[in-house]
TORTI-144040 format. One record per residue (C-alpha): residue in three letters; x, y, z. Coordinates in steps of 0.25 Angstrom, whole numbers, padded with zeros to 4 digits, always signed. Each point is the difference from the previous one (the first is absolute). Layout:
! TORTI-144040
ALAXYZ ...
This chain:
! TORTI-144040
UNK+0000+0000+0000 UNK+0005+0014-0003 UNK+0007+0007+0012 UNK-0008+0013-0003 UNK-0013-0008+0003 UNK+0006-0005+0013 UNK+0004+0014+0004 UNK-0014+0005-0002 UNK-0006-0011+0008 UNK+0010+0002+0011 UNK-0003+0015+0000 UNK-0015-0003+0001 UNK+0002-0010+0011 UNK+0009+0011+0008 UNK-0011+0010-0002 UNK-0010-0009+0007 UNK+0009-0003+0011 UNK+0004+0014+0002 UNK-0015+0003+0001 UNK-0002-0010+0011 UNK-0006-0011-0008 UNK+0009-0011+0003 UNK-0007-0013-0001 UNK+0005-0006-0013 UNK-0013-0007-0003 UNK-0007+0013+0001 UNK+0010+0008-0008 UNK-0002-0011-0012 UNK-0015+0001+0002 UNK+0000+0016-0002 UNK+0010-0001-0012 UNK-0009-0011-0006 UNK-0012+0010+0001 UNK+0008+0011-0007 UNK+0005-0010-0011 UNK-0014-0004-0002 UNK-0005+0014-0002 UNK+0012+0003-0010 UNK-0003-0013-0007 UNK-0014+0004-0002 UNK+0004+0013-0006 UNK+0010-0006-0009 UNK-0011-0010-0005 UNK-0009+0012-0003 UNK+0011+0008-0008 UNK+0002-0013-0008 UNK-0015-0001-0003 UNK-0001+0015-0004 UNK+0012-0001-0010 UNK-0006-0013-0006 UNK-0014+0007-0001 UNK+0006+0012-0007 UNK+0008-0009-0010 UNK-0012-0008-0003 UNK-0011+0011+0001 UNK-0008-0007+0010 UNK-0005+0003+0015 UNK+0002-0012+0009 UNK-0005-0001+0015 UNK+0008+0009+0009 UNK+0006-0003+0014 UNK-0001+0014+0005 UNK-0013+0007-0003 UNK-0001+0016-0001 UNK-0002+0001+0015 UNK+0012-0008+0003 UNK+0011+0007-0009 UNK+0007+0005+0013 UNK+0002-0015+0004 UNK+0010-0002-0012 UNK+0014-0001+0004 UNK+0004+0009-0012 UNK-0009+0011+0006 UNK+0003+0000+0015 UNK+0015-0004-0001 UNK+0004+0015-0003 UNK-0009+0006+0011 UNK+0005+0008+0012 UNK+0002-0010+0012 UNK-0013+0005+0007 UNK-0009-0001-0012 UNK+0006-0014-0004 UNK-0002-0005+0014 UNK-0015+0005+0001 UNK-0003-0006-0014 UNK+0007-0014+0003 UNK-0006-0002+0014 UNK-0014+0006-0003 UNK-0002-0004-0015 UNK+0010-0010-0005 UNK-0002-0010+0011 UNK-0015+0000+0000 UNK+0001-0001-0015 UNK+0009-0013+0000 UNK-0008-0006+0011 UNK-0013+0002-0008 UNK+0007-0007-0012 UNK-0002-0013+0009 UNK-0015+0000-0003 UNK+0004-0004-0014 UNK+0008-0012+0005 UNK+0007+0000-0013 UNK+0014-0004+0005 UNK+0006-0007+0012 UNK+0006+0012+0005 UNK-0013+0009-0001 UNK-0007-0010+0009 UNK+0009+0003+0012 UNK-0001+0015-0002 UNK-0013+0002+0008 UNK+0008+0000+0014 UNK+0012+0008-0005 UNK+0005+0010+0009 UNK+0008+0012-0003 UNK+0010+0003+0011 UNK+0011+0009-0006 UNK+0001+0010+0011 UNK+0004+0013-0007 UNK-0002+0008-0013 UNK+0016+0001-0001 UNK+0002-0015+0002 UNK-0011-0003-0011 UNK+0006+0010-0009 UNK+0014-0006+0001 UNK-0005-0014-0002 UNK-0008+0004-0012 UNK+0011+0008-0006 UNK+0010-0012+0002 UNK-0010-0010-0005 UNK-0003+0008-0013 UNK+0014-0003-0004 UNK-0002-0015-0001 UNK-0002-0004-0014 UNK-0011-0011+0001 UNK-0004-0003-0014 UNK+0008-0013-0002 UNK-0005-0013+0008 UNK+0014-0004+0004 UNK+0003+0014+0006 UNK-0014+0000+0007 UNK+0004-0014+0006 UNK+0014+0004+0004 UNK-0005+0012+0007 UNK-0010-0008+0008 UNK+0010-0011+0003 UNK+0010+0010+0005 UNK-0012+0006+0009 UNK-0003-0014+0005 UNK+0015-0003+0003 UNK-0001+0011+0011 UNK-0009-0009+0008 UNK+0011-0009+0002 UNK+0011+0011+0002 UNK-0009+0007+0010 UNK-0002-0012+0009 UNK-0015+0003+0002 UNK-0010-0010-0005 UNK+0011-0007-0008 UNK-0007-0013+0003 UNK-0010+0004-0012 UNK+0012-0002-0010 UNK+0006-0013-0004 UNK+0014+0002-0005 UNK-0001+0003-0015 UNK+0011-0010-0004 UNK-0008-0011+0008 UNK-0013+0004-0007 UNK+0008+0000-0014 UNK+0006-0014+0003 UNK-0014-0006+0003 UNK-0006+0006-0012 UNK+0011-0006-0009 UNK-0001-0013+0007 UNK-0015-0001-0003 UNK+0000+0006-0014 UNK-0013+0007-0002 UNK-0007-0002-0014 UNK-0009+0010-0007 UNK-0013-0008+0003 UNK+0003-0001+0015 UNK-0010+0006+0010 UNK+0010+0004+0011 UNK-0004+0003+0015 UNK+0007+0005+0013 UNK-0010-0001+0011 UNK+0008+0009+0009 UNK+0006+0009-0010 UNK+0005+0012+0008 UNK+0007+0009-0010 UNK-0003-0010-0011 UNK+0015-0004-0003 UNK-0003-0014-0005 UNK-0011+0005-0010 UNK+0009+0011-0005 UNK+0012-0009-0002 UNK-0009-0011-0007 UNK-0004+0011-0009 UNK+0014+0005-0003 UNK+0004-0015-0002 UNK-0011-0002-0011 UNK+0004+0013-0007 UNK+0014-0004-0001 UNK-0002-0015-0004 UNK-0012+0001-0009 UNK+0002+0011-0011 UNK-0013-0005-0007 UNK-0009+0002+0013 UNK-0005+0014-0005 UNK-0002-0004-0015 UNK-0012-0008+0005 UNK-0012+0008+0003 UNK-0005-0011+0009 UNK+0013-0002+0008 UNK+0002+0015+0001 UNK-0014+0002+0006 UNK+0002-0012+0009 UNK+0013+0006+0005 UNK-0006+0014+0003 UNK-0013-0005+0006 UNK-0001-0014+0004 UNK+0014-0006+0003 UNK+0004+0007+0013 UNK-0008-0001+0014 UNK+0005+0005+0013 UNK-0007+0000+0013 UNK+0004+0007+0013 UNK-0007+0005+0013 UNK+0007+0014+0001 UNK-0006+0010-0010 UNK+0013+0008+0000 UNK+0007-0012-0005 UNK-0011-0002-0010 UNK+0002+0014-0006 UNK+0015-0001+0000 UNK-0001-0014-0007 UNK-0010+0004-0010 UNK+0009+0012-0004 UNK+0012-0009+0000 UNK-0007-0009-0011 UNK-0005+0012-0008 UNK+0013+0007+0000 UNK+0006-0013-0006 UNK-0010+0001-0011 UNK-0011-0010+0005 UNK-0012+0009-0003 UNK-0011-0006+0009 UNK+0006-0010+0010 UNK-0010-0007+0009 UNK+0005+0005+0014 UNK-0011-0002+0010 UNK-0003+0002+0015 UNK-0002-0015+0005 UNK+0002-0008+0012 UNK+0006-0012-0008 UNK-0002-0010+0011 UNK-0015+0004+0004 UNK-0013-0006-0004 UNK-0002+0012-0009 UNK+0011-0004-0010 UNK-0007-0010-0009 UNK+0011-0002-0010 UNK+0002-0014-0004 UNK+0007-0006-0012 UNK+0002+0013-0006 UNK+0015+0002-0001 UNK+0011-0007-0008 UNK+0012+0006+0007 UNK+0001+0005+0015 UNK+0013+0008+0004 UNK-0001+0004+0015 UNK+0007+0004+0012 UNK-0011-0001+0010 UNK+0000+0005+0014 UNK+0009-0008+0010 UNK-0004-0003+0015 UNK-0013+0005-0002 UNK-0012-0005+0008 UNK-0015+0003-0004 UNK-0013-0003+0006 UNK-0005-0014-0004 UNK-0014+0006+0000 UNK+0003+0008-0012 UNK+0009-0010-0008 UNK-0006-0007-0012 UNK-0005-0014+0005 UNK+0005-0007-0012 UNK+0014+0005+0003 UNK-0001-0005+0014 UNK-0004-0014-0005 UNK+0014-0001-0007 UNK+0007+0005+0012 UNK-0007+0003+0013 UNK+0009+0012+0006 UNK+0000+0015+0002 UNK+0014+0001-0006 UNK-0001+0009-0012 UNK+0012-0006-0007 UNK-0007-0014+0000 UNK-0014+0006-0004 UNK+0006+0007-0012 UNK+0006-0013-0006 UNK-0014-0006+0002 UNK-0006+0012-0007 UNK+0010-0001-0012 UNK-0004-0014-0002 UNK-0015+0004+0000 UNK+0002+0012-0010 UNK+0009-0006-0010 UNK-0006-0007-0012 UNK+0004-0015-0002 UNK+0014+0001-0006 UNK+0002+0013+0006 UNK+0014+0003+0006 UNK+0004+0007+0013 UNK+0013+0006+0006 UNK-0001+0005+0014 UNK+0010+0005+0010 UNK-0003-0008+0013 UNK+0007+0001+0014 UNK+0008-0012+0003 UNK-0009-0005+0011 UNK-0010-0003-0011 UNK+0010-0011-0005 UNK+0002-0007+0013 UNK-0010+0004+0010 UNK-0005-0012+0008 UNK-0015+0005+0003 UNK-0011-0007-0007 UNK-0003+0012-0008 UNK+0014+0001-0006 UNK+0000-0015-0004 UNK-0014+0001-0006 UNK+0004+0011-0010 UNK+0013-0007-0004 UNK-0007-0013-0001 UNK-0011+0006-0009 UNK+0010+0007-0009 UNK+0009-0013-0001 UNK-0011-0010-0001 UNK-0011+0007-0008 UNK+0008+0009-0009 UNK+0014+0001-0005 UNK+0011+0006+0008 UNK+0011+0004-0009 UNK+0011+0007+0008 UNK+0004+0006+0013 UNK+0011+0011+0000 UNK+0006+0003+0013 UNK+0004+0015+0002 UNK+0009+0005+0011 UNK-0006+0008+0012 UNK+0007+0013-0005 UNK-0009+0002-0012 UNK-0010+0008+0007 UNK+0009+0008+0009 UNK+0000+0010+0006 UNK-0015-0002+0002 UNK+0000-0014+0003 UNK+0010-0011+0003 UNK-0009-0012-0003 UNK+0005-0011-0008 UNK-0009-0002-0012 UNK-0002-0009-0013 UNK-0007+0000-0013 UNK-0010-0011-0002 UNK-0004-0003-0014 UNK-0011-0009-0004 UNK-0011-0004-0010 UNK-0015-0002+0003 UNK-0004-0014-0006 UNK-0010-0005+0011 UNK+0005-0014-0005 UNK+0014+0000+0006 UNK+0012+0000-0008 UNK+0012+0002+0010 UNK+0010-0010-0004 UNK+0013+0007+0005 UNK+0003+0014+0005 UNK+0011+0009-0004 UNK+0007+0007+0011 UNK+0010+0012-0001 UNK+0008+0005+0012 UNK+0002+0015-0003 UNK+0011+0006+0009 UNK+0002+0014-0008 UNK-0009+0009-0008 UNK+0010+0010-0004 UNK-0001+0009+0012 UNK+0006-0001+0014 UNK-0009-0007+0010 UNK+0001+0011+0011 UNK-0008+0012+0002 UNK+0008+0008-0010 UNK-0003-0010-0012 UNK+0011+0006-0008 UNK+0003-0006-0014 UNK+0010-0012+0000 UNK+0006-0010-0010 UNK-0006-0012+0005 UNK-0014-0003-0006 UNK-0007-0013-0002 UNK-0012+0006-0008 UNK+0006-0003-0014 UNK+0003-0014+0004 UNK-0014-0002+0006 UNK-0006+0004-0013 UNK+0009-0008-0009 UNK-0001-0013+0008 UNK-0015+0001+0002 UNK-0002+0002-0015 UNK+0008-0013-0002 UNK-0006-0009+0011 UNK-0002-0011-0010 UNK+0014-0001-0005 UNK+0008-0012+0005 UNK+0010+0009+0007 UNK-0011+0006+0009 UNK-0007-0013+0002 UNK+0012-0007+0005 UNK+0006+0011+0009 UNK+0005-0004+0014 UNK-0007+0005+0013 UNK+0013+0007+0003 UNK-0002+0010-0012 UNK-0008+0013+0000 UNK-0011-0007-0007 UNK-0006-0014+0000 UNK-0013-0008-0001 UNK-0007-0007+0012 UNK-0010-0011-0004 UNK-0015+0001+0005 UNK+0002-0013+0008 UNK+0011+0005+0008 UNK-0007+0013+0003 UNK-0013-0008+0004 UNK+0009-0009+0009 UNK+0005+0013+0007 UNK-0014+0005+0004 UNK-0001+0009-0013 UNK+0012+0008+0005 UNK+0005+0010-0010 UNK+0011+0007+0006 UNK+0013-0002-0008 UNK+0009-0003+0012 UNK-0008-0013+0002 UNK+0005-0005-0013 UNK+0013+0007-0003 UNK+0013-0007+0003 UNK+0011+0008+0007 UNK+0015-0004-0004 UNK+0009+0001+0012 UNK+0014+0001-0005 UNK+0010-0009+0008 UNK+0012+0009+0004 UNK+0013-0006+0003 UNK+0008+0006+0012 UNK+0014-0002+0005 UNK+0002-0008+0012 UNK-0001+0007+0013 UNK+0015-0002+0003 UNK+0004+0006-0013 UNK-0009+0012+0003 UNK+0005+0002+0014 UNK+0015-0001-0005 UNK-0003+0011-0010 UNK-0006+0009+0011 UNK+0012-0002+0009 UNK+0009+0004-0011 UNK-0008+0012-0002 UNK+0001+0004+0015 UNK+0015-0002+0000 UNK+0001+0009-0012 UNK-0008+0011+0007 UNK+0009-0001+0012 UNK+0012+0002-0008 UNK-0006+0012-0007 UNK-0003+0006+0014 UNK+0014-0003+0004 UNK+0006+0008-0012 UNK-0010+0011+0003 UNK+0005+0001+0015 UNK+0014+0001-0005 UNK-0003+0011-0009 UNK-0007+0008+0011 
């Protein structure tokens, strides 16, 4: 991304902090509102140019009463006038757009709150933002990605953001196709959906030559759910800035009886909440039938099985406890996936992946919904490095298993991969052995550690060497004493 864009975003960020708005999620939300307003005016200007060229008159976003709400109008006003127009006219206008429900973003503008505190601060932010050139999809996406990276840097609400390189790895492992219907039932900033969209753009250059596939990509491919309206706004804007016109980003308690989705999706990519506990009275009864528990990390796996189509695939990040937990509920969900569906792979990740926000050890679980079984053997990989230090700083380092994971996963059927020993980074474990071990899926249960035998000299030889060294030291002291 152009350094000048980073500089502008950094300046805007500083303007907020200096003005007393210090919660990074709130800052991003306020910037998101202004980006939305700027985007509406950019769209209107484009419509006006096309109408002039074609000699026609299409429907306008801004009617005659709301011309003051256009970015190109108010951006040059004095601070006080700009502040009054944005707070008293622009915000009511964009909140009213939600009545049309035409886009995922407009749906969540009804409860938008303008909290930029002073006219001078608003003027500084608008002036800086006006320098952002946002005509190209790549630029819009880069701007929003850089904004979202601030969540991690600030260390507040960072749990909403799965590291981008981990998301990219998971998407590359799952290889979305243009006909997929992709969901993330706990979508946060919609990172998985954005990355899936970017993957498809790069891998399938014919995607937008087909009207049907293009229509599907923009309207019916991407589904994301969350219970935080701020995150829904940010997630919807993230997808739209990456060129997905009408993402299906919805307020939904995915685990409740209200969620009636079943057999709908062909691909689920997720990092659902860990260590959560919910009221079983609100939980969908068919999920409890699969695993009777209050633990969200187990219930989400049951949800994935219900909402996938037969043949649909899932890649989900899970805490290690899911893999080896000894409770009845833990064993139930593992048994369900292994016996009734096809468990493909377990990729064990080091505990530092989510630092500095959490030190929990996690894994990626990959499976296909079949309802008829199909687990023959499971591919395990022991990731020990992801290209960043595993401390709170997470600085870039040379060691990185991710390219190797993708390479080996894509070549699981080769003789070399099939015959790897348990002492290597990756290896297969048969279903029979997993069943014998009470459906335990922790890599340490099956990995063999090689202990190197080291030969040491005999004690008397070592002792003699120490005595010789001691004699030498005494001699040096004697020489020093004579000099003094």
